[in-house]
N, C-alpha and C positions, 0 to 999 in steps of 0.2 A: 534917775529911776522909775519917773512915771511913766518914760516910753517902755521900760522892763515890766511895767505892770500891764500895760495894753497888750504887748505882745503874748502872756505871759493867758491875758482874761481870754484873747483871739483863740490860743493853743486849748484850753479849757471848752470853749464853746463851739469849735470847730466839728466832735463827735455829737452834741447835741443838735446843731443845726443839720448834718447831714441823717442825725438819727430821723428830723421831723422833715426830712425831704419826701415831699407827697410823689407817688409812682404815676408813670405813664402806663395805659393800659396796651396789652401788646395784642396786636389783629386776631390772635385766640383768643383771648381774652372778651375783647369788643364784640368776638364772632358767637363765641358760643358761653360767653363767662355765664349770660342770667341761668343755663341751663346748667351749666357744672360748677365750675370754681367758686361762683358767687353765688347758689342756690340756695337759700335760706334751708335749714333740717325742716324748719314744718311741723306736720302731722302727717305720719303715712298714711295710705289707706284707712283714712274716712268713711266709716260706715255705722250705720243704726240698726240694731236686731230689728227683722221686722216683727209688730206687734208689741217692739216691748219702747222703754225708757232711756236703753242698754247702749251704751256708745263704744264706739270700738274701735280702736287703732291698732298700728304696729309700731313697733319702741324694743331699739335694740336686739330684735330678731325674737319679740315676744308678740303673741294678739294677746292684745291687753283689753279687757273689758270693765266699763268704770257704767255704774247705776247714777245717773246723773240726780236720783230724787233723793238718795241717800250720802253720796259722795265715797262709797266703796269703789275699790277697784279690785282686780286682781288676774292672773296671765293664766291666759283660758289656755295657749299653746303655744310652744315653743318650736323653734325652727330644727333645734337638735330632735323632736319628740316627733314632729312629725316626718324629717328622715328617716325617722328608723321605725315609726308605725308603718311607712310605705314602701319603704326602698332598702330598709336593712344596710344603708350606709349615706355618709352626707352626699347626697344628688344635686340638693336644692342649695345654693351657695347665699340666696337671699328669702325673703318671704315672697311663696308667689300671690299671683291679685286674686285675693280670696273674695267670691261673691255669694250671697245670701241667696238659696231655694227656698226660704221660709224661715220661721220661726226655729230657731233652734240650728236648722242646720243649713250646709253651707259646702261650696265646691269651688274648685281651681282645674283648671288644665296643664297636664305635662306630660309634653309629646302629644302622642296619639291618646292619652290614658286621659279620662273625666275624673275626676278623686272628689267621693263625696264625705264629707267628715258629718259628726254630731257634736254639739254644745255635752249633752248628758252623757255621752260615752265616748269609749277608745276606739272604736271599731270607725273602720273605713271600707265603702262599698267603691270599688276599683270597677271603671268602664271603658274597655278597650272600645276608641276607634278605627274606624279604617283607614290606611293610608291617603292622605289625600283630605282629609274633613276638612272644611272650612263653613264658615259663617255660623259658630255653634251656640244652640240657645236651648233651654231647659225649661219645661213646661213648670207652673206655678202647682203644687197640690201633686200631683200626676207621677212628675220629675222625669215626663218622656223627653230625651233629647232628640233632638233635630240637628240636621249639618245641610252641608248640600259639599259634593263631589265633584269636580269639574260643572256640568251646567243640571244636574238632578239634583232632587232632593232626599231624602233619606226621614225615616224616623228610626229610632235605635239601628235595626238592624233591617230594617224594609225598606226596599227603594221604593217609594210613590210616585216616583215618574220617572219616566223613560225615554226621556226623547233623544234620538241619533243624533240629529243634527245638535253641536253643539252653539249654533246661533241661535237657537231657541232655550234659554236661560229659566232656571228654576229654584225658588227662595232666596232670590239677591236681590238687592237696590236695585230701582229702575229707573226712567227718565231724568240719568247720569247725575244721581243724587240732589236733582230741586227740587223745590217743593216741600223742605224738611226730610225728607225722603233720606233713611241712614243704614235699608233692611228690610228685604225680603220674606222672613217667616215673622208671623203672626199669631202666638199660641190665645188660644180664649180663658177667659179672667180664672178658671177652674179647671184646666189642662186640660179639658176631654175632647177638644178640637184644636184642630191647625190648619189656618188659614194663611196662602204663600201668592207674592206673585208669580205670574207667566209672564214669560217678556220674549215676542218674535220678531229676532231681528233679521231674518233672512230675506228681506227687500229691504231694508239699508245699504246704502253702499260700501262698500269693503274699502279700508285703509291702513296702507300698508306702515307697521313701526318694524326699521329695519336695526335686528342685531349684529352691531358693532364685533362685540366678541367673540361672535361663531367664525369658524375657518372652515370654510369660504362665510361670508355675513349670509345671514339668514333674513327675511320676510318673516315678520307676523301681522298675521292680518285684524287687525277689531272691524268693530262696526262703529261708524260715524257718523250721524245724521247730521249734513251740514245746515245751515237757515236756508229755508225754502225747498230744500229736496225732501224725499220719503223719508219717515221719519219709524220709529218700530210700533208694534201695536201689542200693548200689553193688556192682560186679564188678571182677574182675581178669582182664587179657587177655593174649596174647601174642603178639606182631610177631615174622614172621624176614622179613626182606629181600630175602635172597637167593630165596624163593617168593611173597615179597606176599603169603602167608596170616595169617589173625587164629586165635587157638584161644580160645575163655572157658574158664576157671579153673571146673571145676564144686565151687562152693563148698556148693550146696545151699542148702536152706531154712532159718529164714523168711529171705527177701529183705533184711528191716531190722537186719539185724545187721552187727558192726563188724569189717569186713577190714583186719589193721594188722600192722605188723612182716614188709612183703615184702622178701622176702630171695632170693637167686639163689644155686642151691648153685656151688663155686668150678667145676664140669667143666659149666658150663648145661645140664642137663640136666632139674634140677628147680628147681621154685619151694616156698619157706615159709611161710606165712600165717597167721598168730593169729588165729583165727575169736572173737568176742568176742560173747556175747550179747546182745541188746536189755537185758536186766537188768542187765548190765554186771557179774554176779558169777559166771560161769562162762566159761574159755577152754579153745581146744583149740588144741595148736599141730602144724598140719594140713601133711603132702610130698606134692606135686603132683609129675604127667608132666609136663614143660611143653612137649612135642609133642604130647600130646593133652589136656593139661587134665582127667584123669582122674585122682582119690584116691588116692593112692600107701598112707596110714597116718596115723594119728594116731599123734603121740612120744608126747606127755604131757597130761594136762590139768592145770589150775590153779583154784580156785574160790575165794572169800570170802563169809561171809555177809552183807556189807557193798558190796565193790567190787573187782575184779581193775582194775589200769591199768597196760595194757601201754606202752612207752614208746622200745623200741628195739627194733630190727633184730637179729637174728643175725649172730656177728661169728666166722665160720672162722678156727682156728688157720694159722698160717701154711703153706702148702704141706700143708693136710688136705684133705680132700673131705667127712670125714667126724668129726669134730667140729668143735665148736663152743661158742662164750660166748652164755647165755643170762640177761639181767636179770630177775630175779624181789625178788617181797617175802615171800614164801613164809614168809620166817620173823619176819617184824617190818620188819625193814628192807631196802632194793633192797640186793642182792648179787649177785657174779658167781657161775656156776655150769658145768660142763662138762656138756656131753654130746655121746653121739655120735647119728647118725643115726636108728640104732633107737631113740631114746627111752631110752637109760639114760642115768641121772644117773654120771656117772664122777665128778666129789667137786663141793662146796660149795668154790668157791678165797677168798672171803672170808667174812666172820664176823665182829659183834657189833655192839654200842650204836649205831650209825654208818651213814650211805650212802655207796655208791659215785656220784659225780657224771656223771663222763666214763669213757670208755675213749679214751685215749690214742692207744696203737699195740701194738706185739708186739717182743720182743728175742727173738728166734729160737734164735740163738746160745747164748744163759740160758737157753730157754725161761721165758722171763718174759712180763706179761700188763701193760701199763704203764698206769695209771690214776689218776684223782682223790677224794679223796674227805674227809669231814667226819672223820675218823676221829680227829683230836688235839681240835678241838671242833666243835659248831651253826656257828661264828661262821666258820669258818676252812675253805681248801678248800687242801689241800697233795696231790700227786705222790707214788706207791709203785708200784713191782711187788711182783709176787705170782708166784712159779713154778709153771704147770702141772700137772707134776707131784708136787710135794713139800710144796704149799703155805705156803713162806717167804716172809715179807714184806718188805720195806724201804721205806723212806722212802726219795724222792729230791733233795726241794730240806732245804733247812735252817731256812730263815726263817719266823716266825712272820707269819700274814696271810691275802690272801687270792691262792691261786698259777691264775693262768691258760697253760697247756703245751700245746707243741705238740714229739712226738714225730719226729725224723727218721724215714725207714723202716723200716731194721734198727734201731733204739728204742736205739742207745749213744747218741743223744745226744736235751737237750731244749732249744727256748728257751725260758726261763720266765719270764713280766711276772708280777710282783706288787707289792701295796700293802700298806700296816698305815696302823693309826690313829698309824703316827710316821715311815712314807715313803710319798711319792704317787706315784711310781714307780721300779722296779728294772726292768731287762732283764737276762738272763742269758744264757750257753750253758754248760751243764752236763752231764757226763758222767754217762751214769746207774749207772756203778759206783763212783761218790762221788769220784773221784779226781782232777777239776779243773774249774773253775767260771771263768769268764770274764765279768768285767761289763759291757756292751754298754752304759746307758743309766743312770743313778741322777738323781733328783729327788725331792730329801727333802721340800722343802713350798715351792712356789713363792707361797708366799699370805700370807710372813710381812710383807708389809708392812699387814695388815688387822688390825682390831681384832677378835681372836679369841674368843671364849668356851669358859669350860672345860665340861666333856664328862665326865659322870661313868657308866660302865657301873653297870649296875643288876640284880639279881636277885632275882625275888620267885619265887612259888609258888602253884601252883594249887590247888583245892579238894583235887585228888586227889595231893597233895602235890611235882606235876612242874616242876620248874623253867623258870620263865619268862625270856629275857634281854630290858632293856630299855635305853634311853639317855635320862639326863638333860641337857642344856644350858639351863647358866646364863645371867641375862643378862650382857651384858659388865658390868666394874663391878659385880660382887654386892657387893651389900651383906645379908649373914645376918640384918639389925636389920628390914629392911625385908619390905611382902608386894610379891608380884607376880601379874600373870597366868599363868597357864598358856594352851597350847595342847597339845591330844594329835593327834598325827598318827599315823592305824592307817591299816590294811590288812586282813590280820587271816584271808584265805581262803586257799585251797588253793591248790597250786602256787606260794607266792609267799613269800617271807622277805625282809623290808626289811631285818636287822642284821647285818653284819658286820663282820669285822675287818677295814678296808678305807680307802682315807682317800678322803673327810676322815673323822676320825674320830664326828661330826653325823652322817653320812650324807648331808646333802641342806645347800647352801649357803641354802636358803631359811629352814632352820630358823637358821642365824646370822644370816642377815640378822632374823630378828625375837627373837630372841638381841638384836642391837644395838639392837632398838624397846622392850629393856624388857620381855621374854617372858620365860618358862619355857617350853619347849617339851620334850616327853615323847611316847620312841614305843617301844613291845612290839610284837613276836611272841607273839601267846597261842595256845593248841591252835586245831588246823583250818589253820594254816601251814606250811610245805614244811620238811625237810630233818630232819626230828626221828622220822622214824618212821609204821607206819600207827598204833599206838594214840593219839599226838599229833593226826596230823591226821585220822584217823577219830571223835575226840570230839565232832564235830559231827555225824554222819551221821544224815540225816532231821529233822533241829532247827537248820537255819543260823541264825544274827542268838539262840542262846540261848548255849549255853558262853561262845563267842567273847566276847560280854558280860561277863559271868561274869569271866572271865580282866581283859578290862581293867578292869574296875570293882575288883579287886588294886590297878591301875594307877593307879587314882583312890584308893584308899583309902593307899596309902604316898605320895602327891603331899598329900592333907592332913592325915598326919601331920607332912609337914616345917613348920617355925614358918614360912618363907618364902612358903610360897606361898597364895596370897587364893583360898580354896578357894568364895568367892561370884563368882570371874572366871576360869571355867574356857572353854574353850574347846574343840572340837574339829572336824577335818577329814580327810575321806579323801574316795578315788575309785572308781567300778567300784565291787569288792566293800569298798573303804570308803567308799565313800555310801551305800552299801546299810547299811550298822555304823555310820556317823554319824548319819543318817535314825532308824534302829532305836534307839539310847541314846538320841536328841531324845523319841523319843515310849514308850518302853519305861520310860525313866527321866524323869524331864521334868524334875526336882528336880535333875540333877547339875551338866550343864553349861548355862551361861546364851547362849549361840553355837552355832552348827552350818553349818560351811559342806559341801557335799555336793554331788560332782561324779559323773555320769555313772550314778546309785545304782540297782540295781535294787531296784525297789518290790515287786512280786508274781512269786515266782520260778516260779510260772502261766505268763507273759510271757516267759522265756529259755529258751535255746536247750536241744533233747535232749541233747544228750551230756552235757553240764555237768551241769545241773541234776538230772538223773535218774541220777547217778554218787552224789552228795552228799545226795538229798531221795527219791530213787524216784522215781514219777508221780504224779500229783495224785490221782490214781484208789486207789493204793496204801496214798499216806499225804494225808490231806486233812486230817489235823490238823494237820502239819508243815506242810505251807504255810498253811493256816491263819494260824498261831503265826506265821509268818515273814510274811504277807501286810502290808506298813503302811499300804494303802491304806484297809484297814476301822479304823485307830487317830491318823489326824488330833488326833479332838476330843482328845487327850491332852499338844498340844504347849502348850509354858509360854514358852520359849525364842523366843531367835530365830533363824531358818534361811534361811539363805538357798541354793537349787539351782541346780543346773548344769548344761548339759547343750548335747552337740553336735546340729545340726540334722538331719546326718546319718550318727546311729551307729547302728552297722547291727551293736554288739555287743549292748551294752543301750540297746534302740529307743527312741528320741523318747515313745513313748506310757509310758510309765512315768512321766516324772513330769508329761506332761502330765494322765494320770487322778488321779497325787497333787493337784494342783493344782487340780483341778478338786473331786474329795475336801473339800480345805481350804477352796475356796469355794461350796460347798455346806450345811460344817458353822461359816459363818463366822471360820474361821480364819487370821488373817493370816500371810502367807509372803511370801520374798523370793522373785526369781527373775531367771534374768540364760542367756540363749543365744549359743552361737558360731553361726552361721548357716556353712555350709561345711565345718564341723568335721565329724571321725568322731566314734570312741570317745574319744580324745583331742586335748587343742588343742596345737598342735605350730606350731615355727617360730616368727619373731617374733610371732604373736597370741598366744605360751604369757606372755610376759610380760605383757600387758594382766591374763591372766586373773589369776596372782599378784601383780599392783599389784590388782586386783578383790578380790582373797580377801585382801589385806593390812588393805585401807581397810575391808573390812566387820568384820573383829576390830578394827581401830584404833576403829571408831564405836561401837562396845559394848560391850567391853571394857578400857577405857584408862579411867582415871580421869576 
């Protein structure tokens, strides 16, 4: 009878146990899941109407406005009404991206048509744009529409520039989008004038990018200035729509310098440009007369024996024509400084061994600047205010984690979206005086049905005592008495930080996928990576691939100290700078890792672009030893383990020649190497093909690291 009861209990319990069984991720979920399947709904198209405290969002195909002071909400526009008003049918299946032109007025682009709407009526203004229009910008107040077609700039339907040579480019980003540059069109604050970049690349070497999809294959020539070679020449021009006249800003010689931080004065009379020399170690902030192009004055200069890296435009205080915020790393960390237009430093606004990340807005009533920073920890980002008259600083959010905030026009409210290792996403409306907070959306964890690994935070020390932050992801169903293979994922290059206090705690679902397959995964930000100040970042100056490897070897030392790590079965993987690091490790320390997978790797810094490379390495002529030490093409004979190289055939960032030359060296030296290309892909493999990529990488580790 007792045996029958046990059997009956087991039969009853089986469905419950099966129901409780947690799932493993598929490779598709592990690759794209956080942006698709597992992406929380959150708040769509969060924005503040200019000059108001009205918060807008898209919800259930409705555009909803909430007055945060009263709490009253109403539907401003429905997708159905938008479709009927503009197209007479359901042309749009979801809400387009709406952009504010001014108070009450907004617009969106549909095909080659820019559509302006108004909150106060149902009328729409349709502006047809020519075929090929790109880089579309709308001027404040005047609603002038600027755009580019091929290499020329247009305003409304007037052709502003008429350069026949496609290698003279107007109105687009320059300097390969270094120095925080992400556009080439700059409307004046009142929308009356237009400044723009003009880039002459005719003197730069041509570089072939081959379109293998054509029959026969065809060559697309791009301009690619390599380190130490001739660079392009950039100028800034001002166009006056009323007089249809153009003025070149007289920034002087030499012509291959960098023109950054282009900013209009609020009264539209002057343009400020940060002039950075080709060596990138000396900067002048200059003031120019917008009407004549003549230089008025140099406000101040900054220099550094390694490099100066300007990344932000000037931000004028509200209703001020002569006081502005300047970003600088002059004290070793990125901070905010208050200057006047005579070049006088009024005061340093933020200070400490942490960096400012973003300037979010102003609260004029309280004389406060709203910004985000890493003040609490390099692993976090929080919002703060600082009083520009007395320097008093306040934290505006309360929860630990990684916050992204958008300030209302008057700075009295923040839309705050954040995540942490314990919270997938929370969206809130905060009063910046700290008096009130309202949760709009909360998702603790939508991965509860999956078999998740344990993640441990790790802090190691570099050779100079600097703390290094890492994460250790243990295999699911971990057994401390077993020995496990390890995969080290790394980037460890400038301007990138891999690890944050954000969701998921691992940092990447592919790490968790590998943990489900029996791997330990380790990742760490070593010296040279971002968000830690100049000393941390500049430790690698002139010798890329040395100090970074030293730090990663500290990670290896830590891993091998763990009794459950199989030191004979270690793999390493990285992309771009991480691909350079992976290959460097396999060649410089060939006995450490059994397997490596390097994607889009730099093999010889002489073949990488001018702006980035010369900042961190100087030119090959100035630093021949640094370049030779970092050159991986001369070190192929050292390879002992299994190495898979992956490259996109259309890569215009780390050009394909890097890995092709490496393969040739391996062949010439009779060194076995594995290689895979992704036809038609540029520097990263995106979209559905990324699943193929991650499966390829997984299979390679399984083949050579699994017992």
